[in-house]
C-alpha positions as CSV (number, residue, x, y, z in Angstrom):
1,M,-8.7,-12.1,-32.8
2,R,-9.4,-10.0,-35.8
3,R,-8.8,-6.0,-35.3
4,S,-11.8,-4.4,-36.1
5,A,-10.3,-0.5,-37.3
6,T,-14.0,0.8,-37.4
7,L,-14.6,0.3,-33.9
8,L,-11.8,0.8,-32.9
9,D,-12.0,4.3,-34.3
10,V,-15.5,4.5,-32.9
11,L,-14.1,3.4,-29.7
12,R,-11.3,6.3,-29.6
13,S,-13.0,8.9,-31.1
14,N,-13.9,10.3,-27.5
15,L,-10.6,9.7,-26.2
16,T,-8.2,12.4,-25.1
17,P,-4.8,12.7,-26.4
18,L,-3.4,11.6,-23.2
19,E,-6.1,8.4,-23.2
20,N,-5.0,7.9,-27.1
21,H,-1.4,7.3,-26.4
22,L,-1.9,5.0,-23.8
23,A,-4.6,2.9,-26.3
24,D,-1.9,3.4,-29.1
25,G,0.6,1.5,-26.7
26,Y,-1.7,-1.1,-26.2
27,V,-2.2,-1.4,-30.1
28,D,1.4,-1.8,-30.7
29,G,2.3,-3.9,-28.1
30,R,4.7,-1.5,-26.0
31,V,1.9,-1.5,-23.4
32,S,1.1,-4.9,-21.7
33,R,-2.4,-5.9,-21.2
34,R,-2.0,-5.9,-17.2
35,D,-0.6,-2.4,-18.0
36,F,-3.4,-1.2,-20.2
37,L,-6.2,-1.8,-17.7
38,R,-4.2,-0.7,-14.7
39,H,-3.3,3.1,-16.3
40,G,-6.6,3.1,-18.2
41,S,-8.3,2.6,-14.6
42,L,-6.3,5.4,-13.5
43,L,-7.2,7.5,-16.0
44,G,-10.7,6.9,-15.5
45,L,-11.5,5.0,-17.8
46,S,-14.3,2.1,-17.2
47,L,-13.4,-1.6,-16.8
48,P,-16.1,-2.5,-19.5
49,F,-14.7,-0.3,-21.8
50,L,-11.0,-1.2,-21.6
51,G,-12.6,-4.9,-22.6
52,Q,-14.2,-3.4,-25.4
53,L,-11.2,-1.3,-26.9
54,G,-8.9,-4.6,-26.5
55,L,-11.3,-6.8,-28.2
56,A,-11.8,-4.2,-31.0
57,A,-7.5,-3.7,-31.3
58,G,-7.7,-7.5,-31.8
59,F,-6.7,-9.1,-28.2
60,E,-8.8,-11.5,-25.9
61,A,-11.0,-9.6,-23.2
62,A,-9.1,-7.7,-21.2
63,T,-11.3,-7.3,-18.1
64,P,-10.8,-9.0,-14.6
65,S,-13.4,-11.5,-13.6
66,M,-15.8,-9.9,-11.0
67,A,-17.4,-13.1,-10.0
68,R,-18.0,-14.7,-6.9
69,A,-17.1,-17.9,-5.1
70,A,-19.8,-20.5,-5.1
71,V,-20.7,-20.3,-1.5
72,Q,-24.1,-20.6,0.4
73,P,-24.7,-17.3,2.3
74,G,-25.9,-17.0,6.2
75,S,-22.0,-17.9,7.4
76,T,-19.9,-16.4,10.6
77,I,-16.5,-16.1,9.5
78,R,-13.8,-15.4,12.3
79,V,-10.6,-14.1,11.8
80,A,-7.5,-14.1,13.6
81,C,-6.0,-10.4,13.4
82,P,-3.2,-8.4,15.2
83,K,-4.7,-6.1,18.2
84,P,-5.3,-2.7,17.2
85,A,-2.1,-0.9,18.4
86,S,-3.6,2.3,17.4
87,D,-7.3,4.6,17.5
88,I,-9.6,3.2,15.5
89,D,-11.3,6.3,14.2
90,P,-10.6,6.2,10.4
91,V,-9.0,9.9,10.6
92,R,-5.6,8.6,12.9
93,R,-5.8,5.0,12.5
94,S,-2.9,3.5,11.4
95,S,-2.0,-0.3,12.9
96,P,-3.2,-3.0,11.0
97,G,-5.6,-4.4,13.4
98,A,-7.2,-1.1,13.7
99,V,-7.3,-0.7,9.7
100,I,-8.8,-4.1,9.5
101,V,-11.8,-4.0,11.7
102,A,-12.7,-0.1,11.1
103,Q,-12.9,-1.6,7.1
104,Q,-15.4,-3.6,7.6
105,V,-18.3,-0.5,7.9
106,G,-16.6,1.6,5.6
107,D,-16.1,2.4,2.1
108,C,-13.5,4.8,0.2
109,L,-14.5,6.4,-4.0
110,C,-12.5,3.7,-5.4
111,V,-11.0,0.3,-4.8
112,V,-7.4,-1.2,-5.3
113,G,-7.9,-4.7,-6.8
114,P,-5.3,-7.7,-6.2
115,D,-4.2,-6.7,-9.6
116,L,-3.8,-3.5,-8.4
117,V,-6.7,-2.2,-11.1
118,L,-9.0,1.0,-9.7
119,Q,-12.5,0.6,-9.8
120,P,-15.4,2.4,-8.4
121,S,-17.2,2.1,-5.2
122,L,-18.6,5.3,-3.5
123,A,-17.2,7.2,-7.0
124,T,-18.3,5.7,-10.4
125,S,-15.9,7.5,-12.4
126,W,-13.0,10.2,-12.7
127,K,-11.3,12.5,-14.6
128,P,-8.5,14.3,-14.7
129,N,-7.7,17.8,-16.1
130,Q,-5.4,18.3,-19.2
131,D,-2.4,18.4,-16.5
132,G,-3.8,16.5,-13.8
133,S,-4.2,19.8,-11.4
134,V,-7.7,19.3,-11.1
135,W,-9.2,15.4,-10.9
136,T,-13.4,15.3,-10.9
137,F,-15.2,12.5,-9.3
138,T,-18.9,12.0,-9.9
139,L,-20.4,10.1,-6.9
140,R,-22.5,7.1,-6.8
141,Q,-26.3,8.0,-5.8
142,G,-28.3,6.3,-3.3
143,V,-25.9,5.0,-0.6
144,K,-27.0,5.4,2.9
145,F,-24.9,6.0,5.9
146,H,-25.3,3.4,8.4
147,S,-26.5,6.2,10.8
148,G,-29.4,6.8,8.2
149,G,-28.6,10.0,6.1
150,Q,-27.6,9.9,2.5
151,M,-23.5,10.3,1.2
152,K,-23.5,13.4,-1.0
153,A,-20.4,15.8,-2.0
154,D,-20.5,17.5,0.9
155,D,-19.9,14.8,3.5
156,V,-17.2,14.1,0.9
157,V,-15.7,17.4,0.8
158,A,-15.8,17.0,5.2
159,T,-13.7,14.1,4.8
160,F,-11.0,15.4,3.3
161,D,-10.8,18.9,4.3
162,R,-10.3,16.1,7.8
163,L,-7.7,14.3,6.7
164,V,-5.6,17.1,5.4
165,D,-6.3,19.2,8.4
166,P,-3.1,19.2,10.5
167,K,-4.9,20.0,14.0
168,T,-7.0,16.3,13.8
169,G,-4.0,14.5,14.2
170,S,-4.7,12.7,10.6
171,S,-2.6,9.3,9.7
172,A,-3.5,10.8,6.1
173,L,-1.3,13.8,6.3
174,T,2.2,12.1,5.2
175,V,-0.1,11.0,2.0
176,F,-1.7,14.8,0.9
177,K,1.5,16.7,2.1
178,G,2.2,18.8,-0.9
179,I,-0.6,17.7,-2.8
180,L,-3.4,18.6,-1.4
181,Q,-4.7,21.2,1.2
182,K,-8.3,22.1,3.3
183,G,-10.3,23.5,0.9
184,G,-8.8,21.7,-2.5
185,A,-11.8,19.1,-2.4
186,R,-14.9,21.4,-3.7
187,K,-18.6,20.5,-4.3
188,V,-19.7,21.4,-7.5
189,D,-23.2,19.2,-7.2
190,D,-24.3,17.1,-4.7
191,Y,-22.8,14.2,-6.9
192,T,-19.5,15.7,-8.1
193,V,-16.5,17.0,-6.5
194,E,-13.2,18.9,-7.9
195,F,-9.9,17.9,-5.9
196,H,-7.8,21.0,-7.3
197,L,-4.0,19.8,-6.3
198,D,-1.3,22.1,-4.7
199,S,0.8,20.9,-8.2
200,P,-0.6,18.1,-10.6
201,N,-0.1,14.5,-9.7
202,G,-0.6,11.9,-12.1
203,N,-1.8,8.9,-9.8
204,F,-3.9,10.8,-7.3
205,P,-6.6,8.3,-7.7
206,Y,-4.6,6.0,-5.9
207,L,-4.7,8.5,-2.6
208,V,-8.5,8.6,-2.8
209,S,-8.9,4.7,-2.8
210,T,-8.7,1.9,-0.2
211,E,-4.8,2.5,-0.6
212,N,-5.1,5.0,1.7
213,Y,-7.2,3.6,4.5
214,N,-7.3,6.8,6.2
215,S,-10.0,7.5,3.0
216,H,-12.8,6.0,4.7
217,I,-16.2,8.8,3.8
218,L,-17.7,10.2,6.7
219,P,-20.7,12.3,7.4
220,A,-19.8,16.1,7.0
221,N,-20.8,16.2,10.9
222,Y,-19.0,13.8,12.1
223,S,-17.1,14.9,15.3
224,G,-15.1,11.9,16.3
225,E,-16.1,9.3,19.0
226,F,-16.1,6.2,16.0
227,E,-15.6,3.6,18.7
228,R,-19.4,4.7,19.7
229,T,-20.8,5.2,16.2
230,W,-18.6,3.1,13.7
231,D,-20.4,4.9,11.6
232,G,-19.8,4.3,7.7
233,T,-21.1,3.1,4.4
234,G,-19.8,-0.4,4.2
235,P,-21.1,-3.8,3.7
236,F,-21.0,-4.4,7.3
237,K,-22.3,-2.8,10.4
238,I,-21.1,-3.2,13.9
239,E,-22.3,-5.9,16.7
240,N,-20.1,-5.4,19.1
241,F,-16.6,-4.2,20.3
242,T,-14.5,-4.6,23.1
243,R,-11.4,-2.9,22.9
244,D,-7.8,-5.8,23.3
245,V,-10.5,-8.3,22.7
246,G,-12.3,-8.2,19.4
247,A,-15.2,-7.2,17.3
248,S,-18.3,-8.7,15.6
249,F,-20.1,-7.1,13.0
250,K,-23.5,-8.4,11.0
251,R,-24.5,-7.8,7.1
252,N,-25.8,-4.6,6.0
253,D,-28.6,-5.0,4.5
254,D,-29.3,-1.6,3.2
255,Y,-26.0,-1.8,1.6
256,W,-25.6,-0.2,-1.9
257,G,-23.6,-2.8,-3.6
258,P,-24.2,-6.8,-3.8
259,K,-24.6,-8.0,-0.4
260,A,-22.9,-9.4,1.6
261,L,-22.7,-13.6,1.6
262,P,-21.9,-13.9,5.1
263,A,-24.5,-13.5,7.8
264,R,-21.7,-11.9,10.5
265,T,-17.6,-11.8,11.2
266,E,-16.0,-12.1,14.2
267,F,-12.4,-10.7,15.0
268,T,-10.5,-12.4,17.6
269,F,-7.4,-9.8,18.3
270,F,-3.9,-11.1,19.4
271,A,-0.8,-9.5,20.6
272,D,1.1,-12.7,18.5
273,I,1.3,-14.9,15.6
274,Q,1.7,-18.1,17.3
275,P,-1.5,-18.2,19.3
276,Q,-3.6,-17.0,16.0
277,I,-1.7,-20.3,14.6
278,L,-2.7,-22.7,17.2
279,A,-6.2,-21.1,17.1
280,L,-6.5,-21.6,12.9
281,Q,-5.3,-25.0,13.4
282,A,-7.2,-25.6,16.3
283,G,-10.5,-24.8,14.4
284,Q,-11.3,-21.7,16.5
285,V,-10.8,-19.2,13.7
286,D,-11.2,-19.6,9.8
287,V,-8.8,-16.2,8.7
288,I,-5.5,-15.4,10.0
289,S,-5.8,-12.2,8.4
290,A,-1.6,-11.7,7.8
291,L,0.5,-14.3,8.1
292,P,4.6,-14.1,8.1
293,A,6.0,-16.2,5.8
294,L,9.0,-17.2,8.2
295,A,6.7,-17.6,11.7
296,G,4.1,-19.3,9.3
297,V,6.0,-21.6,7.6
298,G,4.2,-24.8,9.5
299,L,1.5,-24.2,7.5
300,L,2.3,-23.2,4.2
301,N,3.0,-26.7,2.8
302,D,-0.5,-28.4,5.3
303,P,-3.2,-29.9,3.7
304,A,-5.6,-28.9,6.0
305,I,-5.0,-25.0,5.3
306,D,-5.1,-23.3,2.1
307,I,-2.6,-20.0,1.6
308,V,-3.6,-16.4,-0.3
309,S,-0.6,-15.0,-1.8
310,I,-0.7,-11.4,-3.7
311,R,2.0,-9.6,-4.8
312,S,2.8,-7.0,-2.8
313,S,5.1,-3.8,-2.1
314,S,5.3,-4.3,1.7
315,H,8.7,-3.8,2.5
316,Q,11.2,-3.7,5.6
317,P,13.3,-0.4,4.9
318,V,16.6,0.0,6.3
319,Y,17.4,3.2,7.3
320,M,21.1,5.1,7.9
321,R,20.9,8.6,8.4
322,C,22.8,10.9,5.9
323,D,23.0,13.4,8.6
324,R,25.6,11.8,10.8
325,E,28.6,9.8,11.0
326,P,29.5,7.3,9.3
327,F,26.9,7.5,7.1
328,N,26.9,10.9,6.1
329,D,29.6,9.7,3.3
330,P,27.1,7.5,0.6
331,R,30.1,5.6,-0.1
332,V,29.4,4.0,2.8
333,R,26.0,3.7,2.6
334,E,26.6,1.9,-0.5
335,A,29.0,-0.8,1.1
336,V,26.7,-1.7,3.6
337,A,24.0,-2.2,0.6
338,L,26.7,-4.2,-1.3
339,C,27.0,-6.9,1.5
340,L,23.2,-7.5,1.4
341,D,22.5,-11.3,-0.3
342,R,19.0,-10.1,-1.7
343,E,18.4,-13.6,-3.4
344,K,19.2,-15.5,-0.1
345,L,16.7,-12.8,1.5
346,V,14.0,-14.0,-0.5
347,T,14.6,-17.3,-0.7
348,G,15.7,-17.9,3.2
349,L,14.2,-15.4,5.1
350,L,10.7,-14.9,3.0
351,K,10.7,-18.6,2.1
352,G,9.8,-17.4,-2.0
353,R,7.2,-15.2,-0.7
354,A,8.5,-12.3,-2.0
355,L,10.6,-10.3,-4.9
356,V,14.1,-8.5,-4.9
357,G,14.4,-4.9,-3.8
358,N,16.7,-2.2,-5.6
359,D,17.1,0.2,-2.9
360,S,14.5,2.5,-4.0
361,P,10.4,2.3,-3.6
362,F,10.0,1.2,-6.7
363,A,8.5,-2.4,-6.3
364,P,9.2,-4.5,-9.8
365,F,5.4,-5.0,-10.7
366,Y,5.2,-1.5,-10.5
367,L,3.7,-0.3,-13.6
368,S,6.2,2.9,-13.6
369,T,9.1,1.0,-12.6
370,D,12.0,1.6,-15.2
371,Q,13.0,-2.2,-15.5
372,T,16.2,-1.4,-17.4
373,V,17.8,-0.1,-14.4
374,P,20.7,-2.5,-13.3
375,Q,19.8,-4.7,-10.4
376,R,22.2,-4.1,-7.4
377,K,23.7,-7.2,-5.9
378,Q,25.8,-8.5,-3.2
379,D,29.9,-7.4,-4.0
380,I,32.2,-7.9,-0.9
381,R,35.0,-6.8,-2.4
382,K,33.7,-3.5,-4.0
383,A,32.3,-3.2,-0.5
384,K,35.9,-3.1,1.3
385,E,37.2,-0.5,-1.2
386,L,34.6,1.9,-1.2
387,L,35.2,1.5,3.2
388,R,38.8,2.2,1.9
389,A,38.2,5.3,0.2
390,A,36.2,6.8,2.8
391,G,38.7,6.1,5.6
392,K,36.4,3.3,7.1
393,E,39.1,0.4,6.0
394,N,39.2,-1.1,9.4
395,G,35.7,-0.6,9.7
396,F,33.3,0.6,12.6
397,E,30.8,0.0,15.5
398,I,27.3,0.8,15.2
399,T,23.9,-0.2,17.1
400,L,21.1,-1.4,14.3
401,D,17.3,-0.4,16.0
402,A,14.7,-2.7,14.8
403,P,11.4,-3.3,16.4
404,Q,10.1,-7.1,17.3
405,Y,7.6,-7.2,13.9
406,L,7.3,-10.3,11.0
407,E,10.3,-11.3,10.2
408,I,12.4,-7.9,10.9
409,S,15.0,-9.6,14.0
410,A,15.6,-12.3,12.0
411,Y,16.6,-9.9,9.1
412,A,18.7,-7.6,11.5
413,Q,20.6,-10.9,12.3
414,L,21.4,-11.1,8.5
415,I,22.3,-7.7,8.2
416,Q,24.9,-8.6,11.0
417,S,26.3,-11.3,10.1
418,W,26.7,-9.7,6.2
419,V,28.6,-6.3,7.3
420,K,31.0,-8.2,9.3
421,E,32.8,-9.6,6.5
422,V,33.4,-6.3,5.9
423,G,34.7,-5.4,9.0
424,I,31.5,-3.5,10.6
425,A,30.4,-4.5,14.4
426,V,26.5,-4.3,14.5
427,K,24.9,-4.5,18.2
428,L,21.6,-5.6,17.7
429,N,19.1,-3.5,19.6
430,V,15.6,-5.1,19.1
431,M,12.7,-3.8,21.0
432,D,8.4,-3.5,21.5
433,R,6.9,-1.9,18.7
434,T,5.1,0.6,20.4
435,A,8.8,1.4,21.9
436,F,10.6,1.6,18.6
437,Y,7.9,3.9,16.6
438,G,7.7,6.2,20.1
439,E,5.3,9.4,19.0
440,A,6.3,8.8,15.0
441,V,7.6,12.0,15.5
442,F,11.7,13.7,15.6
443,G,13.1,13.9,18.7
444,K,10.5,11.4,20.3
445,S,10.5,8.1,17.9
446,I,13.9,5.6,17.9
447,W,12.8,5.0,14.5
448,L,12.9,8.7,12.8
449,D,16.1,9.5,15.3
450,S,18.2,6.7,15.6
451,A,21.5,6.4,12.8
452,F,20.7,2.8,11.9
453,K,17.6,1.3,11.8
454,I,15.0,-1.5,10.5
455,G,11.2,-0.2,10.2
456,D,7.9,-1.5,8.2
457,M,5.9,0.0,5.0
458,G,2.5,-1.3,3.8
459,A,2.1,-1.9,0.5
460,R,0.7,0.6,-2.0
461,S,-0.1,0.6,-5.5
462,V,2.3,3.5,-6.5
463,P,5.2,4.8,-4.8
464,N,4.2,8.0,-4.0
465,F,3.2,7.3,-0.3
466,Y,6.6,6.2,-0.1
467,F,8.3,9.6,-1.1
468,T,6.0,12.2,0.4
469,G,6.3,10.2,3.8
470,Q,10.4,9.3,3.8
471,L,12.0,10.3,0.9
472,L,11.7,13.9,0.3
473,S,13.7,16.6,1.9
474,N,10.8,17.6,3.9
475,G,9.0,14.1,4.4
476,V,7.7,13.6,8.3
477,W,9.0,10.6,8.3
478,N,12.1,10.8,6.4
479,G,14.2,8.3,9.2
480,A,17.0,8.7,6.8
481,H,17.5,12.6,7.2
482,F,18.0,12.5,3.1
483,T,18.5,16.1,1.9
484,N,19.2,16.4,-2.1
485,G,17.1,19.0,-4.2
486,E,18.1,17.3,-7.4
487,F,16.0,14.0,-6.2
488,D,12.9,16.4,-4.6
489,N,13.0,18.2,-8.5
490,L,12.9,14.7,-9.8
491,V,9.9,13.4,-7.7
492,K,8.3,16.6,-8.4
493,G,7.9,16.0,-12.0
494,Y,7.2,12.3,-11.5
495,F,4.1,13.2,-9.5
496,A,3.1,15.4,-12.4
497,T,3.2,13.1,-15.1
498,L,-0.1,11.3,-16.4
499,D,1.4,9.6,-19.6
500,L,2.9,5.9,-18.3
501,E,5.6,5.9,-20.6
502,A,6.8,9.2,-19.7
503,Q,6.3,8.4,-15.8
504,R,9.2,5.3,-17.0
505,N,11.3,8.1,-18.0
506,A,11.1,9.6,-14.8
507,A,11.2,6.9,-12.7
508,G,14.3,5.8,-14.2
509,K,16.2,8.9,-13.0
510,I,14.7,8.9,-9.6
511,Q,15.8,5.3,-9.5
512,R,19.5,5.5,-10.7
513,L,20.0,8.7,-7.8
514,L,18.9,6.2,-4.8
515,L,21.1,3.7,-6.6
516,E,24.1,6.8,-6.0
517,E,22.9,8.1,-2.7
518,T,21.7,4.9,-0.8
519,P,20.2,6.9,1.8
520,M,17.5,3.7,2.5
521,L,18.1,0.2,2.1
522,Y,14.9,-1.5,0.2
523,G,16.3,-5.3,0.1
524,Y,13.1,-6.8,-0.5
525,F,9.1,-6.5,-1.2
526,Y,7.2,-9.1,0.4
527,D,3.8,-11.2,-0.3
528,R,0.8,-10.7,1.4
529,L,0.0,-13.9,2.7
530,I,-3.5,-15.0,5.0
531,A,-4.2,-18.7,6.0
532,T,-7.8,-20.1,5.9
533,R,-9.1,-23.4,6.7
534,K,-9.8,-25.9,3.7
535,G,-13.3,-24.9,2.8
536,V,-13.3,-21.3,3.4
537,V,-13.6,-19.6,0.3
538,G,-13.8,-16.1,-1.4
539,V,-11.6,-14.1,1.4
540,Q,-10.1,-10.9,-0.7
541,P,-7.0,-9.7,0.9
542,S,-5.4,-6.3,-0.1
543,G,-1.8,-5.6,-1.0
544,A,-1.6,-3.8,2.3
545,V,-3.4,-4.9,5.5
546,Q,-7.3,-4.5,4.2
547,L,-9.3,-8.0,4.8
548,F,-12.7,-7.9,2.3
549,L,-15.0,-10.5,3.4
550,Q,-18.2,-9.4,1.7
551,S,-17.7,-12.4,-0.9
552,A,-16.4,-15.0,1.8
553,G,-18.1,-18.3,2.6
554,K,-17.9,-21.7,3.2
555,A,-17.8,-24.5,0.8
């Protein structure tokens, strides 16, 4: 297409220097269409505007399609999902089952699509100040809570004050620690909220989106007892909930957006994946909300089943305690890392439904990932040399703790086999997930206290959560007990950066430092898979655990 210089100049005339720098990168070819959309949406530029800008620059329309599947409304969509292992309350929920069912009745300020582009929801727009220390969100008008009240700024402020208050037991404290504290969300008027951050943060809108599943907006007067009220602004209303059994929902005819196509949704809770597979094959359910590639391999090529797959940063990190023998020597940690055959992990364990990791939380498809950082590969000879230099030429014995969840036990067996080649004798201790995580606080959790263990982390569109929760010296889930002042400062600088190219430069420094220190192993990032019966369409998973059913139906 031909470039329209006049239109391009008009469109760019009201942009900030930061926004114009992004546009320069797109016009010059330094920023891809995908990256232009994702970073532009993060800065608060609307998708129609980004599309116009792309057309004026001579490119094809850049905005993703928002079309619904062609289905008849009024279906009942039946979903198999994990039994909630935690409180359903949006403030404290953390398990996949709890997130999926509570999400049906709630909305966040913005939505992250499968392409990781931010889209408006309860907020219609957002903008940073010059340094990213204050973000201003404009709220949608005319939105009703299921309990009857209008959603306004007071509700948004109260929601985030609740989430950042240590007294509430909020699961979102790991997201907001060092970023937002009580009183930081401030009402400007009934439909405008400012977030005054502890320090600048270039990725902040993701932290108040569906990406942060605790950020379900609740009324200002919410006082708990969510399982009695199920209040929210979402496309479905609660019909019935029976703990450990299931839940059902009905369409919310007062919804502010397009009305949900299904008349009802039914969720059946399961403790394991195999009964879910049998229920799908028998026609008892229409959807499996999360399908592990290894356990579900029989469905991947089943002609009666459709697989929906999207890229995800979900991963199963291996923690090595940096403050305890033998992992207090970075040479030992690197030696273990060099034993992993990452390509085999992807092709074998994950059946090709994953991407290779490079021992940092920067997934290969993240906007800010520095793609020039060399990929770590298996190197048994170098691993032996490192162990010899560390005085461990005869190897050592160690216990690897892990939860019985998805592919983790098989991953543990592969690690056991690979490190044996360099003389490390690993004893496996695989246990129930509840026993593994314990109370998820230091001193009361195998996950956080053990010297060598494997965890599981849900997807995020940006790596901020993984840093604040797990890798910063004061991280509340720092299971590697990694303390490094240089790293903390690099992360602080990365957080504060609004410009995409500057973010990539900061990310590269972090990635290289983590390869040197290797407190954790990131062997792969696995895809989010859901399985549906043939003819069930419009089911949209997120890269994390959410399942959006408002556009689902039966063809």
